[in-house]
C-alpha positions as CSV (number, residue, x, y, z in Angstrom):
1,M,38.3,-56.0,-51.5
2,S,40.9,-53.3,-52.1
3,K,40.0,-49.8,-51.0
4,K,40.5,-48.8,-54.6
5,G,37.7,-50.8,-55.8
6,Y,36.9,-54.3,-57.3
7,R,39.7,-56.1,-59.1
8,V,37.9,-58.1,-61.9
9,D,39.7,-60.5,-64.1
10,C,37.3,-60.7,-67.2
11,H,39.2,-63.5,-69.0
12,T,39.9,-66.8,-67.5
13,H,39.5,-70.4,-68.7
14,L,38.3,-73.6,-67.2
15,W,38.4,-76.9,-69.1
16,R,39.8,-80.4,-68.8
17,Y,42.3,-82.3,-70.9
18,P,42.1,-84.7,-72.4
19,G,38.4,-84.7,-73.0
20,E,37.3,-81.2,-73.7
21,L,40.4,-80.4,-75.7
22,T,41.6,-82.7,-78.5
23,D,45.1,-84.0,-78.7
24,E,45.6,-82.2,-82.0
25,L,44.9,-78.9,-80.5
26,A,47.2,-79.7,-77.5
27,R,50.1,-80.5,-80.0
28,E,49.3,-77.2,-82.0
29,T,49.4,-75.2,-78.7
30,F,52.8,-76.5,-77.7
31,I,54.4,-76.3,-81.1
32,M,53.2,-72.8,-82.0
33,R,53.7,-71.2,-78.7
34,N,57.0,-72.9,-78.0
35,Q,56.2,-73.2,-74.4
36,E,54.5,-75.6,-72.1
37,V,51.1,-74.6,-70.8
38,D,49.2,-76.9,-68.6
39,L,46.0,-77.4,-70.4
40,D,44.3,-79.5,-67.9
41,I,42.7,-76.8,-65.7
42,T,41.1,-78.1,-62.4
43,P,38.9,-76.1,-60.2
44,D,41.5,-75.9,-57.5
45,M,44.0,-74.7,-60.0
46,H,41.7,-71.9,-61.3
47,M,40.7,-70.8,-57.8
48,A,44.5,-70.4,-56.8
49,A,45.0,-68.4,-60.0
50,V,42.2,-65.9,-59.3
51,A,43.2,-65.5,-55.5
52,E,44.3,-61.8,-56.0
53,V,41.2,-60.6,-57.7
54,D,37.8,-60.0,-56.2
55,R,35.7,-61.4,-59.1
56,A,36.7,-63.5,-61.9
57,I,34.7,-64.4,-65.2
58,V,35.4,-68.0,-66.2
59,F,34.5,-69.8,-69.4
60,G,35.5,-72.6,-71.8
61,L,35.4,-72.5,-75.6
62,R,33.2,-74.5,-78.1
63,A,34.9,-74.7,-81.6
64,P,34.6,-78.1,-83.1
65,L,36.6,-76.9,-86.1
66,T,39.8,-76.5,-84.1
67,G,39.2,-79.1,-81.3
68,F,37.5,-77.2,-78.4
69,F,34.7,-79.2,-76.9
70,T,34.3,-77.7,-73.3
71,V,31.1,-78.4,-71.7
72,N,29.2,-75.5,-70.1
73,D,28.2,-77.7,-67.1
74,T,31.9,-77.9,-66.1
75,V,31.9,-74.1,-65.7
76,A,28.5,-73.9,-64.0
77,D,29.3,-76.6,-61.5
78,Y,32.4,-74.8,-60.6
79,V,30.9,-71.3,-60.4
80,R,28.2,-72.8,-57.9
81,T,31.0,-73.7,-55.5
82,H,32.1,-70.1,-55.2
83,P,29.3,-67.8,-56.4
84,E,30.7,-64.8,-54.4
85,K,33.9,-64.9,-56.5
86,L,33.0,-66.4,-60.0
87,I,30.8,-65.4,-62.8
88,G,30.4,-68.1,-65.5
89,F,30.0,-67.5,-69.2
90,A,28.8,-70.1,-71.6
91,A,30.8,-71.2,-74.6
92,I,28.7,-71.1,-77.7
93,C,29.4,-71.9,-81.3
94,P,26.8,-71.1,-84.0
95,T,28.0,-74.0,-86.2
96,E,26.4,-76.5,-83.7
97,D,22.7,-77.4,-84.4
98,N,21.7,-76.8,-80.8
99,A,23.6,-73.5,-80.2
100,L,20.5,-71.3,-79.8
101,E,19.0,-73.9,-77.4
102,E,22.4,-74.0,-75.5
103,V,22.2,-70.4,-74.9
104,E,18.7,-70.8,-73.3
105,R,19.8,-73.9,-71.3
106,S,23.0,-72.0,-70.0
107,V,20.9,-69.1,-68.9
108,K,17.9,-70.8,-67.4
109,D,19.3,-74.0,-66.1
110,L,22.8,-73.4,-65.5
111,G,22.7,-69.7,-64.3
112,L,25.5,-68.5,-66.5
113,R,25.7,-64.7,-67.2
114,G,27.3,-64.2,-70.5
115,L,28.8,-65.8,-73.6
116,K,32.3,-66.7,-75.0
117,M,32.3,-66.9,-78.9
118,S,35.1,-67.1,-81.4
119,P,34.5,-66.8,-85.1
120,I,38.2,-67.7,-86.0
121,Y,38.3,-70.8,-83.9
122,G,34.9,-71.9,-84.9
123,G,35.2,-71.0,-88.6
124,W,31.9,-68.9,-88.7
125,D,31.0,-65.6,-90.2
126,P,29.7,-63.1,-87.6
127,L,27.1,-62.0,-90.0
128,D,25.8,-65.6,-90.5
129,A,22.0,-65.9,-89.7
130,S,22.8,-68.4,-87.0
131,A,25.2,-66.1,-85.3
132,L,22.8,-63.2,-85.6
133,A,20.1,-65.2,-83.8
134,I,22.4,-65.7,-80.9
135,F,23.4,-62.1,-80.7
136,A,19.7,-61.1,-80.8
137,R,18.9,-63.5,-77.9
138,A,22.0,-62.2,-75.9
139,E,20.9,-58.6,-76.3
140,E,17.2,-59.6,-75.0
141,C,18.7,-61.4,-72.1
142,G,21.4,-58.8,-71.2
143,L,24.1,-61.4,-71.9
144,P,27.6,-59.7,-72.5
145,I,29.6,-61.6,-75.1
146,L,33.4,-61.9,-75.0
147,F,34.8,-62.6,-78.5
148,H,38.2,-63.9,-79.4
149,Q,38.3,-61.6,-82.4
150,G,41.9,-61.7,-83.4
151,A,44.6,-64.1,-84.6
152,T,45.3,-67.5,-83.3
153,F,47.6,-70.5,-83.9
154,P,45.6,-73.5,-85.4
155,R,46.3,-73.7,-89.1
156,R,42.6,-74.3,-90.0
157,A,41.3,-71.3,-88.1
158,P,40.2,-68.7,-90.9
159,L,41.7,-65.2,-90.5
160,K,39.1,-63.8,-92.8
161,Y,36.6,-63.9,-89.7
162,A,39.2,-62.6,-87.2
163,N,39.3,-58.8,-87.8
164,P,37.6,-56.8,-85.0
165,V,36.1,-54.5,-87.6
166,L,33.7,-57.3,-88.5
167,L,31.9,-56.6,-85.1
168,E,31.0,-53.0,-86.1
169,D,28.0,-54.4,-88.0
170,I,27.0,-56.4,-85.0
171,A,27.3,-53.3,-82.6
172,L,25.0,-51.3,-85.0
173,R,22.4,-54.1,-85.4
174,F,22.3,-54.8,-81.7
175,P,23.0,-51.4,-79.9
176,D,22.3,-52.7,-76.4
177,L,24.5,-55.8,-76.7
178,K,27.7,-55.5,-74.6
179,M,30.7,-57.0,-76.3
180,I,34.4,-57.4,-75.2
181,I,37.1,-58.0,-77.7
182,A,39.7,-60.2,-76.2
183,H,43.5,-59.3,-76.4
184,L,42.8,-55.9,-77.9
185,G,42.1,-57.9,-81.1
186,H,45.7,-58.6,-81.8
187,P,47.4,-58.0,-84.2
188,W,44.6,-55.5,-85.2
189,E,44.9,-53.4,-82.0
190,A,44.6,-50.2,-84.0
191,E,41.3,-51.4,-85.4
192,T,40.0,-52.4,-82.0
193,I,40.8,-49.0,-80.5
194,V,39.0,-47.0,-83.2
195,L,36.0,-49.5,-83.0
196,I,35.7,-49.1,-79.1
197,R,36.0,-45.4,-79.5
198,K,33.1,-45.3,-82.0
199,Q,30.7,-47.9,-80.4
200,P,29.6,-47.2,-76.8
201,N,28.9,-50.9,-75.8
202,V,32.1,-52.4,-77.2
203,F,35.0,-52.8,-74.9
204,S,38.4,-54.7,-75.0
205,D,40.5,-56.5,-72.6
206,I,44.3,-56.4,-72.4
207,S,45.0,-60.2,-71.7
208,G,47.9,-61.9,-73.1
209,L,49.6,-58.9,-74.7
210,F,52.5,-58.3,-72.4
211,Y,54.5,-60.9,-74.0
212,R,55.2,-58.5,-76.8
213,P,56.2,-55.2,-74.9
214,W,56.9,-53.0,-77.9
215,Q,53.6,-53.8,-79.5
216,F,51.9,-53.6,-76.1
217,Y,53.4,-50.1,-75.5
218,N,52.2,-48.9,-79.0
219,S,48.8,-50.2,-78.4
220,L,48.4,-48.6,-75.0
221,R,49.9,-45.4,-76.2
222,L,47.3,-45.4,-79.0
223,A,44.5,-46.0,-76.5
224,V,45.8,-43.0,-74.5
225,E,45.8,-40.8,-77.6
226,Y,42.4,-41.9,-78.7
227,G,40.9,-41.4,-75.2
228,V,39.7,-45.0,-74.7
229,V,41.8,-46.0,-71.7
230,D,38.4,-46.1,-69.8
231,K,37.1,-49.0,-72.2
232,L,40.1,-51.4,-71.5
233,L,39.4,-54.2,-69.2
234,F,41.7,-56.2,-67.0
235,G,42.1,-59.9,-68.0
236,T,44.8,-62.6,-67.6
237,D,43.9,-65.2,-70.2
238,Y,44.6,-67.8,-67.5
239,P,46.2,-70.4,-67.9
240,V,48.2,-68.7,-70.6
241,A,49.2,-66.0,-68.1
242,T,48.8,-65.3,-64.5
243,F,47.6,-62.4,-62.5
244,E,51.1,-61.6,-61.3
245,E,52.6,-61.8,-64.8
246,T,49.8,-59.5,-66.2
247,V,50.1,-56.8,-63.5
248,E,53.9,-56.8,-63.8
249,G,53.6,-56.6,-67.6
250,L,51.5,-53.5,-67.4
251,H,54.0,-51.8,-64.8
252,H,56.8,-52.9,-67.1
253,V,55.5,-51.2,-70.1
254,V,55.0,-48.0,-68.2
255,R,58.5,-48.1,-67.0
256,L,59.7,-48.9,-70.6
257,S,58.1,-45.7,-71.9
258,Q,60.0,-43.7,-69.2
259,E,63.3,-45.3,-69.5
260,M,63.4,-45.1,-73.3
261,R,62.2,-41.5,-73.3
262,L,59.1,-42.5,-75.3
263,P,55.8,-40.6,-75.4
264,P,54.8,-41.5,-71.8
265,L,52.2,-43.8,-70.6
266,P,50.4,-42.5,-67.4
267,E,52.0,-43.7,-64.2
268,D,48.7,-44.9,-62.9
269,L,47.7,-46.7,-66.0
270,P,48.0,-50.2,-64.5
271,D,45.7,-49.2,-61.7
272,Q,43.2,-47.6,-64.0
273,I,42.8,-50.8,-65.9
274,L,43.0,-53.2,-62.9
275,Y,40.4,-51.2,-60.8
276,R,38.0,-50.8,-63.8
277,D,34.2,-51.1,-62.9
278,T,34.1,-54.0,-65.3
279,L,30.9,-55.4,-64.0
280,G,29.2,-52.2,-64.1
281,L,30.2,-51.7,-67.7
282,L,29.0,-55.1,-68.7
283,G,25.7,-54.8,-66.9
284,L,26.7,-57.4,-64.3
285,S,26.7,-55.2,-61.2
286,D,23.9,-57.3,-59.7
287,A,26.4,-60.2,-59.7
288,V,28.4,-58.4,-56.8
289,T,27.6,-60.0,-53.5
């Protein structure tokens, strides 16, 4: 462990392709991203990818609408091989009839510690009764939820459910529920920043944003100005990005602010985010061994 503290990657994926992701989704991923991403993530590949962090949160995604069918047992079996390193979250989609039962099974039988959910990928309203029941149970069990609450590439994924502002009602209804908005809610970074400023138990990760350095700079600068840097969590979005790419992306955007004589980002901003007490903030401190 680094002398500066724990390095936690709060956003990594594990799934197998073909099987847990459909061919249609794979084609959309390749076409829309215009880059080749290896979608078949084995445990060995994942473990190599998280070698530079002290702990990693890992999950799949359940969203039948857009072709995600990852199985929570896949994550749970992997986490059991390295419990000192890995914290597993269950992938839950409220449109599935057994969603609430799957939450119970994932916690009691599989030992998973949080949830991964996505209204846009799954095509569900965050205020739907089926979703609210899951949020209520997550609050009771102390399960943080990581939301993909932002844009994505599949054509059928409805943007009307993607704006991070939709989570404000959830934060008010369930004040003890810890929530993380992935990717700063892109392209609604400003909305995410004002939301995490207002709601004490809502945080955001910075995964997958360094590809757009100008947008990334403006988002981080806004976070500085609104005083919410302490609510930004480190995440890579592996396999879309690696630890090394994400850390370098943070340092690059700081250098960019200096070289272009822009309102500066703090020199130590990358370390502030990388060495955040993520597990403490999410109520997962007891997961540290």
